[in-house]
C-alpha positions as CSV (number, residue, x, y, z in Angstrom):
1,M,0.0,0.0,0.0
2,W,1.1,3.5,-0.8
3,I,0.7,5.7,2.3
4,A,0.3,9.5,2.4
5,D,2.2,9.9,5.7
6,Q,4.1,13.2,5.1
7,W,1.3,15.6,6.1
8,N,1.7,18.2,8.9
9,D,-1.6,20.0,8.3
10,Y,-3.8,16.9,7.9
11,E,-4.4,13.8,10.2
12,V,-6.9,11.0,10.6
13,L,-7.2,11.0,14.4
14,D,-9.6,8.1,14.8
15,T,-12.2,5.9,13.0
16,S,-15.3,4.2,14.2
17,D,-18.8,3.2,13.3
18,G,-18.8,4.4,9.7
19,E,-17.0,7.7,10.4
20,K,-13.6,9.2,10.6
21,L,-12.4,12.0,12.9
22,E,-9.9,14.2,11.0
23,R,-7.7,17.3,11.7
24,W,-7.6,19.7,8.8
25,G,-5.1,22.3,10.0
26,K,-6.5,23.5,13.4
27,Y,-10.0,22.3,12.7
28,R,-11.6,18.9,13.5
29,L,-14.2,17.3,11.2
30,I,-16.2,14.2,11.5
31,R,-17.1,12.7,8.1
32,P,-18.6,9.4,7.0
33,D,-16.4,6.7,5.4
34,P,-17.8,3.5,4.0
35,Q,-14.5,1.7,4.6
36,V,-15.0,2.1,8.4
37,I,-17.1,-1.0,9.1
38,W,-15.6,-1.5,12.6
39,N,-17.1,0.0,15.8
40,T,-14.6,1.0,18.5
41,E,-14.9,3.1,21.6
42,K,-14.8,6.9,20.8
43,D,-12.8,9.0,23.1
44,A,-13.5,12.6,24.2
45,G,-11.9,14.0,21.0
46,W,-15.0,13.0,19.0
47,K,-17.0,15.5,21.1
48,N,-14.8,18.4,20.3
49,C,-15.2,18.7,16.6
50,D,-15.8,21.8,14.6
51,A,-18.1,20.3,12.0
52,H,-19.9,17.0,11.5
53,Y,-21.4,15.7,8.3
54,H,-24.4,13.5,9.0
55,R,-25.3,11.0,6.3
56,S,-29.0,10.5,5.6
57,A,-30.6,7.1,5.4
58,K,-32.3,8.3,2.2
59,G,-29.0,9.2,0.6
60,G,-26.8,12.4,0.8
61,G,-26.7,14.2,4.1
62,E,-25.9,17.6,5.6
63,W,-23.3,19.4,7.6
64,E,-23.7,20.5,11.2
65,F,-21.3,23.3,12.0
66,F,-20.0,24.3,15.4
67,H,-16.8,26.4,15.0
68,L,-15.8,26.0,11.4
69,P,-15.2,29.1,9.2
70,Q,-16.6,29.2,5.6
71,T,-13.1,28.7,4.2
72,W,-9.6,28.0,5.5
73,E,-6.2,27.0,4.2
74,I,-3.8,24.1,4.8
75,E,-0.4,23.3,3.4
76,Y,1.4,20.3,2.1
77,R,5.1,20.8,1.6
78,D,5.2,24.0,-0.6
79,L,1.6,23.6,-1.8
80,K,-1.3,25.5,-0.3
81,F,-5.0,24.7,-0.6
82,R,-8.2,26.6,0.2
83,L,-10.8,24.3,1.8
84,Q,-14.5,24.6,2.4
85,P,-17.2,22.2,3.3
86,F,-19.6,21.5,0.4
87,S,-22.0,19.0,-1.0
88,F,-21.7,15.3,-0.1
89,K,-19.2,15.5,2.8
90,H,-16.3,16.9,0.7
91,T,-13.8,19.7,1.6
92,G,-12.2,20.2,-1.8
93,L,-9.2,18.0,-1.3
94,F,-8.3,14.3,-1.1
95,P,-5.3,14.2,1.2
96,E,-4.4,10.6,0.4
97,Q,-3.4,11.8,-3.1
98,A,-0.3,13.4,-1.7
99,V,1.5,10.1,-2.0
100,N,0.9,10.3,-5.8
101,W,1.9,14.0,-5.9
102,D,5.3,13.1,-4.4
103,W,5.8,10.2,-6.9
104,F,5.2,12.1,-10.1
105,S,6.8,15.3,-8.8
106,K,10.1,13.4,-8.6
107,L,9.7,12.1,-12.1
108,I,9.0,15.6,-13.5
109,M,11.9,17.2,-11.6
110,N,14.3,14.4,-12.7
111,A,13.2,14.9,-16.3
112,K,13.8,18.6,-16.1
113,I,17.3,18.0,-14.6
114,Q,18.2,15.7,-17.5
115,N,16.9,18.0,-20.2
116,P,16.2,21.5,-18.8
117,E,15.2,22.9,-22.2
118,K,12.5,20.3,-22.9
119,P,9.1,21.0,-21.4
120,V,7.2,18.3,-19.6
121,R,3.6,18.5,-20.8
122,V,1.0,17.1,-18.3
123,L,-2.7,16.5,-19.0
124,N,-4.8,16.3,-15.8
125,L,-8.3,14.9,-16.5
126,F,-11.2,15.1,-14.0
127,A,-8.9,17.6,-12.4
128,Y,-11.2,18.8,-9.6
129,T,-9.7,21.6,-7.4
130,G,-6.2,21.1,-8.8
131,G,-4.2,19.2,-6.2
132,A,-2.3,17.2,-8.9
133,T,-2.2,20.2,-11.2
134,I,-0.5,22.3,-8.6
135,A,2.0,19.6,-7.6
136,A,2.9,19.0,-11.3
137,A,3.3,22.7,-12.0
138,K,5.4,23.2,-8.9
139,A,7.7,20.4,-10.0
140,G,8.2,22.3,-13.3
141,A,5.6,20.9,-15.7
142,E,3.3,22.6,-18.2
143,V,-0.2,21.5,-17.3
144,V,-3.5,21.3,-19.0
145,H,-6.2,21.1,-16.4
146,V,-9.6,19.7,-17.5
147,D,-12.8,19.4,-15.5
148,A,-16.5,19.7,-16.5
149,S,-17.3,21.9,-13.5
150,K,-16.7,25.6,-13.9
151,G,-16.7,26.0,-10.1
152,M,-14.0,23.4,-9.6
153,V,-11.8,25.0,-12.3
154,T,-12.2,28.4,-10.6
155,W,-11.3,26.8,-7.3
156,A,-8.2,25.2,-8.9
157,K,-7.1,28.6,-10.1
158,E,-7.4,30.0,-6.5
159,N,-5.3,27.1,-5.2
160,A,-2.6,27.7,-7.8
161,A,-2.5,31.4,-6.8
162,L,-2.1,30.4,-3.1
163,S,0.9,28.3,-4.0
164,G,2.5,31.1,-6.0
165,L,1.6,29.6,-9.3
166,Q,-0.7,32.3,-10.7
167,D,1.7,32.8,-13.6
168,A,2.7,29.2,-14.1
169,P,2.1,27.6,-17.5
170,I,-1.3,26.0,-16.6
171,R,-4.1,26.0,-19.1
172,Y,-7.6,25.6,-17.5
173,I,-10.3,24.0,-19.5
174,V,-14.0,23.6,-18.6
175,D,-15.1,20.7,-20.7
176,D,-16.3,17.0,-20.8
177,C,-13.0,15.0,-20.5
178,K,-13.9,12.5,-23.2
179,K,-14.8,15.2,-25.7
180,F,-11.6,17.1,-24.9
181,V,-9.5,14.0,-25.5
182,E,-11.2,13.3,-28.8
183,R,-10.5,16.9,-29.9
184,E,-6.9,16.7,-28.8
185,L,-6.4,13.5,-30.9
186,R,-7.9,15.2,-33.9
187,R,-5.6,18.1,-33.4
188,G,-2.6,15.9,-33.1
189,N,-1.6,17.1,-29.7
190,Q,0.5,15.0,-27.4
191,Y,1.4,14.9,-23.7
192,D,4.4,13.5,-21.8
193,A,2.3,12.5,-18.8
194,I,-1.4,12.0,-18.1
195,I,-3.2,12.0,-14.8
196,M,-6.8,10.9,-14.5
197,D,-9.1,10.8,-11.4
198,P,-12.5,9.8,-12.8
199,P,-15.6,9.6,-10.7
200,S,-17.3,6.3,-9.9
201,Y,-20.5,7.7,-11.4
202,G,-21.4,10.9,-13.2
203,R,-23.2,12.7,-15.9
204,G,-21.7,14.8,-18.7
205,P,-22.9,18.2,-19.8
206,S,-25.2,16.7,-22.3
207,G,-26.5,14.0,-20.0
208,E,-23.9,11.4,-20.9
209,I,-23.7,8.7,-18.2
210,W,-20.3,7.7,-16.8
211,K,-20.0,4.4,-14.9
212,M,-16.5,3.7,-13.9
213,E,-16.6,-0.1,-14.5
214,E,-18.2,0.3,-17.9
215,S,-16.5,3.4,-19.2
216,I,-12.9,3.4,-17.9
217,D,-11.3,0.8,-20.2
218,P,-12.4,2.3,-23.5
219,F,-11.6,5.8,-22.2
220,L,-8.2,4.6,-21.0
221,Q,-7.4,3.1,-24.4
222,L,-8.5,6.4,-26.1
223,T,-6.5,8.7,-23.8
224,A,-3.3,6.6,-24.0
225,K,-3.1,7.6,-27.7
226,L,-2.3,11.2,-26.5
227,L,1.0,10.1,-24.9
228,S,4.2,11.3,-26.6
229,P,6.8,8.8,-27.9
230,D,9.0,9.5,-24.9
231,A,6.2,9.7,-22.4
232,L,7.2,9.9,-18.7
233,F,4.2,8.6,-16.7
234,F,0.5,7.7,-16.6
235,L,-1.6,7.8,-13.4
236,L,-5.1,6.4,-12.9
237,N,-6.9,6.9,-9.6
238,S,-10.0,5.0,-8.5
239,Y,-12.4,5.2,-5.6
240,T,-14.6,2.5,-7.1
241,T,-14.7,-0.5,-4.8
242,G,-15.0,-3.0,-7.6
243,L,-11.9,-1.8,-9.4
244,Q,-9.1,-3.8,-7.8
245,P,-5.5,-2.8,-8.2
246,A,-4.8,-5.9,-10.3
247,V,-7.5,-4.9,-12.7
248,M,-6.0,-1.5,-13.0
249,T,-2.6,-3.0,-13.7
250,Y,-4.1,-5.2,-16.4
251,M,-5.9,-2.3,-18.1
252,I,-2.9,0.1,-18.0
253,Q,-0.5,-2.6,-19.2
254,L,-2.7,-3.2,-22.3
255,A,-3.3,0.5,-23.0
256,V,0.2,1.9,-22.1
257,G,2.7,-0.7,-21.2
258,K,2.2,-2.8,-24.3
259,V,2.9,0.2,-26.5
260,F,5.6,2.0,-24.5
261,G,7.2,-0.7,-22.4
262,G,8.2,0.6,-18.9
263,T,6.7,-0.5,-15.6
264,V,3.1,-0.8,-14.4
265,I,2.3,-1.0,-10.7
266,S,-1.0,-0.6,-8.9
267,D,-1.8,-0.6,-5.2
268,E,-4.2,0.7,-2.6
269,I,-3.5,4.1,-1.2
270,G,-4.1,5.0,2.4
271,L,-3.8,7.3,5.4
272,P,-2.3,6.6,8.8
273,V,-4.7,6.6,11.7
274,T,-3.1,8.3,14.8
275,S,-5.1,6.5,17.5
276,T,-4.4,3.0,16.3
277,S,-1.2,3.3,14.1
278,L,-3.2,1.4,11.5
279,I,-3.8,2.4,7.9
280,L,-7.2,3.6,6.5
281,P,-7.6,2.5,2.9
282,C,-8.6,5.3,0.6
283,G,-9.0,3.8,-2.9
284,A,-6.3,2.7,-5.3
285,S,-4.0,4.0,-8.0
286,G,-2.4,2.5,-11.0
287,R,1.0,3.9,-12.2
288,W,2.9,3.5,-15.4
289,Q,6.4,5.0,-15.8
290,R,9.0,4.9,-18.5
291,S,12.0,2.7,-18.0
292,E,15.1,4.5,-16.9
């Protein structure tokens, strides 16, 4: 398992009965987590939270606020993020992804050291509020950031500015990711690295239905055609329970490894839990990288 254990501003304090108690900077939040199927005793720390997201039996849920501001900021290494509680328990950041940011940042920086004049072009699909975009740009890459939500793209720009990247070579695109990829293929554009973080389920701007298990393989095959001949890496993230790491490895090997060689590895990603010293699983990632 790849573990995001380098945070100072984020911490999973405890987990029990379908929920996790987290520290985001100086604020404590309780949010539901379907992985937490165990029920252990909750200490006094659970009573001193700043906000609690209550899941409804009918689906969805709502926040209960105590001492939480509308927005606040946290840092990871030299990256800064604006957070705010919004629909369906989210805060605007998936902290477990830091383990992937560290992985591909090293690849980008090494590539820039080896060939300072050659740009590293990164395509970030389903790019959300830009965690991966900012990490890649900070490492020295040129990034194309694509998300279907205008609000998320605006948020990503704000995060980039917080990290001192307001003038970085980042191109922000509000578009359906599949349609964007199809247009890029027609244009003959290529990328040295591709990051994709697709949802388990979603609808496109024209009502197109996305189901991860049904849609990901053909989309993966399509997107891999955008990789340049000397491509650096490919990253696929999944929060879909049925998409096991071994399945991700198989798909990425067929779409990328079979064409470019290199190495494909997939594994769970997770966050350490302070109270138990155990690891909370938080989805999975599949990584391809070029052979050295």
